[in-house]
Residue frames as qw, qx, qy, qz and C-alpha x, y, z in Angstrom:
[[0.953, -0.026, -0.045, 0.298, 60.09, 72.12, -47.74],
 [0.275, -0.895, 0.247, 0.251, 63.27, 73.64, -46.41],
 [0.436, 0.738, -0.505, -0.101, 66.59, 73.69, -48.21],
 [0.224, -0.442, 0.855, -0.153, 68.13, 71.03, -45.95],
 [0.701, 0.169, 0.633, -0.282, 65.25, 68.63, -46.53],
 [0.697, 0.673, -0.049, -0.241, 65.42, 69.23, -50.29],
 [0.210, 0.692, -0.690, -0.015, 69.17, 68.54, -50.36],
 [0.383, -0.243, 0.869, -0.199, 68.79, 65.35, -48.35],
 [0.756, 0.382, 0.405, -0.345, 65.86, 64.26, -50.52],
 [0.676, 0.702, -0.187, -0.122, 67.66, 64.75, -53.85],
 [0.008, 0.681, -0.728, 0.081, 71.06, 63.80, -52.47],
 [0.611, -0.122, 0.748, -0.228, 69.72, 60.45, -51.29],
 [0.797, 0.503, 0.253, -0.219, 68.12, 59.77, -54.68],
 [0.487, 0.784, -0.383, -0.036, 71.17, 60.69, -56.72],
 [0.200, -0.583, 0.773, -0.148, 73.51, 58.81, -54.40],
 [0.732, 0.017, 0.651, -0.203, 71.51, 55.58, -54.59],
 [0.773, 0.619, 0.076, -0.116, 71.34, 55.71, -58.38],
 [0.269, 0.799, -0.536, 0.053, 75.07, 56.46, -58.66],
 [0.369, -0.458, 0.787, -0.187, 76.00, 53.69, -56.22],
 [0.840, 0.218, 0.459, -0.192, 73.83, 51.11, -57.97],
 [0.675, 0.719, -0.164, -0.012, 75.58, 51.93, -61.25],
 [0.010, 0.748, -0.646, 0.154, 78.98, 51.84, -59.51],
 [0.666, -0.243, 0.678, -0.193, 78.31, 48.39, -58.04],
 [0.861, 0.390, 0.323, -0.052, 77.45, 46.96, -61.45],
 [0.423, 0.823, -0.375, 0.056, 80.50, 48.61, -63.01],
 [0.286, -0.585, 0.740, -0.168, 82.59, 46.78, -60.40],
 [0.805, 0.070, 0.571, -0.148, 80.83, 43.52, -61.30],
 [0.725, 0.687, -0.039, -0.037, 81.65, 44.15, -64.96],
 [0.141, 0.780, -0.595, 0.134, 85.30, 44.68, -64.04],
 [0.599, -0.340, 0.697, -0.199, 85.19, 41.49, -61.97],
 [0.868, 0.327, 0.360, -0.099, 84.07, 39.55, -65.02],
 [0.644, 0.746, -0.105, 0.132, 86.78, 41.00, -67.27],
 [0.160, -0.844, 0.498, -0.117, 89.79, 41.21, -64.91],
 [0.475, 0.375, -0.788, 0.111, 92.63, 38.76, -64.40],
 [0.653, -0.262, -0.710, 0.028, 92.33, 35.94, -61.88],
 [0.415, -0.280, -0.555, 0.664, 93.44, 37.69, -58.68],
 [0.050, -0.005, 0.020, -0.999, 92.03, 41.11, -59.51],
 [0.439, -0.321, -0.560, -0.625, 88.54, 39.82, -60.26],
 [0.531, -0.454, -0.678, 0.227, 88.09, 38.59, -56.68],
 [0.246, -0.224, -0.272, 0.903, 89.04, 42.05, -55.44],
 [0.245, -0.113, -0.296, -0.916, 86.42, 43.72, -57.64],
 [0.541, -0.365, -0.696, -0.300, 83.82, 41.15, -56.61],
 [0.475, -0.406, -0.595, 0.506, 84.52, 41.56, -52.89],
 [0.086, -0.101, -0.067, 0.989, 84.50, 45.34, -53.33],
 [0.376, -0.235, -0.462, -0.768, 81.08, 45.23, -55.02],
 [0.584, -0.423, -0.692, -0.037, 79.61, 42.89, -52.38],
 [0.396, -0.327, -0.468, 0.719, 80.97, 44.96, -49.49],
 [0.073, -0.014, -0.093, -0.993, 79.68, 48.21, -51.02],
 [0.480, -0.314, -0.581, -0.578, 76.29, 46.66, -51.61],
 [0.568, -0.412, -0.675, 0.229, 76.12, 45.30, -48.06],
 [0.270, -0.237, -0.319, 0.877, 77.18, 48.59, -46.46],
 [0.211, -0.097, -0.241, -0.943, 74.71, 50.61, -48.53],
 [0.547, -0.384, -0.668, -0.328, 71.90, 48.17, -47.70],
 [0.497, -0.406, -0.584, 0.497, 72.74, 48.52, -44.01],
 [0.105, -0.119, -0.094, 0.983, 72.79, 52.31, -44.38],
 [0.377, -0.285, -0.477, -0.741, 69.32, 52.18, -45.94],
 [0.589, -0.457, -0.666, 0.030, 68.12, 50.17, -42.96],
 [0.386, -0.327, -0.381, 0.774, 69.75, 52.64, -40.54],
 [0.070, -0.067, -0.193, -0.976, 68.24, 55.50, -42.55],
 [0.467, -0.428, -0.642, -0.431, 64.85, 53.83, -42.20],
 [0.547, -0.503, -0.567, 0.355, 65.30, 53.88, -38.43],
 [0.343, -0.351, -0.172, 0.854, 66.79, 57.39, -38.12],
 [0.177, 0.355, -0.144, -0.906, 65.33, 59.45, -41.00],
 [0.419, 0.329, 0.846, -0.032, 62.22, 57.61, -42.02],
 [0.385, 0.775, 0.227, -0.448, 60.73, 60.55, -43.98],
 [0.142, 0.667, -0.555, -0.477, 63.61, 60.71, -46.45],
 [0.174, -0.115, 0.961, 0.184, 63.47, 56.97, -47.06],
 [0.389, 0.511, 0.728, -0.241, 59.69, 56.95, -47.42],
 [0.346, 0.790, 0.001, -0.506, 59.70, 59.89, -49.86],
 [0.277, 0.601, -0.670, -0.337, 62.29, 58.04, -51.96],
 [0.747, -0.115, 0.611, -0.233, 60.72, 54.61, -51.55],
 [0.857, 0.500, 0.081, -0.094, 60.77, 53.76, -55.26],
 [0.392, 0.750, -0.508, 0.164, 64.46, 54.58, -55.58],
 [0.374, -0.504, 0.713, -0.311, 65.24, 52.70, -52.35],
 [0.848, 0.098, 0.478, -0.208, 63.27, 49.64, -53.42],
 [0.731, 0.666, -0.142, -0.036, 64.79, 49.90, -56.88],
 [0.095, 0.718, -0.665, 0.181, 68.28, 49.93, -55.38],
 [0.568, -0.291, 0.717, -0.281, 67.48, 46.90, -53.24],
 [0.876, 0.345, 0.291, -0.168, 66.12, 45.03, -56.25],
 [0.649, 0.729, -0.204, 0.079, 68.98, 46.00, -58.58],
 [0.398, 0.628, -0.533, 0.403, 72.05, 46.15, -56.34],
 [0.695, -0.578, 0.297, -0.308, 71.45, 44.29, -53.08],
 [0.173, -0.500, 0.848, 0.037, 73.93, 41.57, -52.10],
 [0.649, 0.179, 0.717, -0.181, 71.29, 38.91, -52.75],
 [0.637, 0.727, 0.071, -0.247, 70.76, 40.24, -56.29],
 [0.187, 0.756, -0.613, -0.131, 74.48, 40.14, -57.00],
 [0.362, -0.266, 0.891, -0.069, 74.80, 36.57, -55.72],
 [0.692, 0.424, 0.535, -0.235, 71.73, 35.52, -57.76],
 [0.481, 0.802, -0.234, -0.268, 73.29, 37.15, -60.81],
 [0.004, 0.585, -0.807, -0.080, 76.45, 35.11, -60.41],
 [0.510, 0.003, 0.839, -0.190, 74.48, 31.94, -59.75],
 [0.634, 0.561, 0.498, -0.189, 72.16, 32.42, -62.77],
 [0.098, 0.732, -0.402, -0.541, 74.75, 33.93, -65.14],
 [0.189, -0.188, 0.904, 0.333, 75.43, 30.59, -66.81],
 [0.373, 0.494, 0.774, -0.130, 71.71, 30.06, -67.43],
 [0.309, 0.858, 0.199, -0.358, 71.26, 33.41, -69.21],
 [0.132, 0.810, -0.447, -0.355, 74.59, 33.83, -70.99],
 [0.942, 0.287, -0.159, -0.069, 75.60, 30.22, -71.62],
 [0.637, 0.335, -0.497, 0.484, 78.99, 30.40, -69.91],
 [0.609, -0.570, -0.433, 0.342, 80.13, 30.65, -66.32],
 [0.064, -0.980, 0.067, -0.177, 80.85, 34.02, -64.71],
 [0.711, 0.321, -0.393, 0.487, 84.62, 34.25, -64.44],
 [0.450, -0.839, 0.161, -0.260, 85.55, 34.60, -60.78]]
């Protein structure tokens, strides 16, 4: 395995984990911020999640080996931080917590 392939392999893994954490930090800020700011955090989290999901799809088309070697991290990101997951979280928040998610 060459140095470039190793960097792209580990870089992809670390980046997906960092971005998944970052998206949920933004969702936390959206729940705790004032009325106008919380929509900004929410939109920021959804846009980041959508762009990263699209980049994973483009990566699947262009650099399939990197995505396949990191399939568990890629699938984990899609399960934890995809736009559908975030919207389901907001929809089901009241069921789990007992109060509505403040948006």
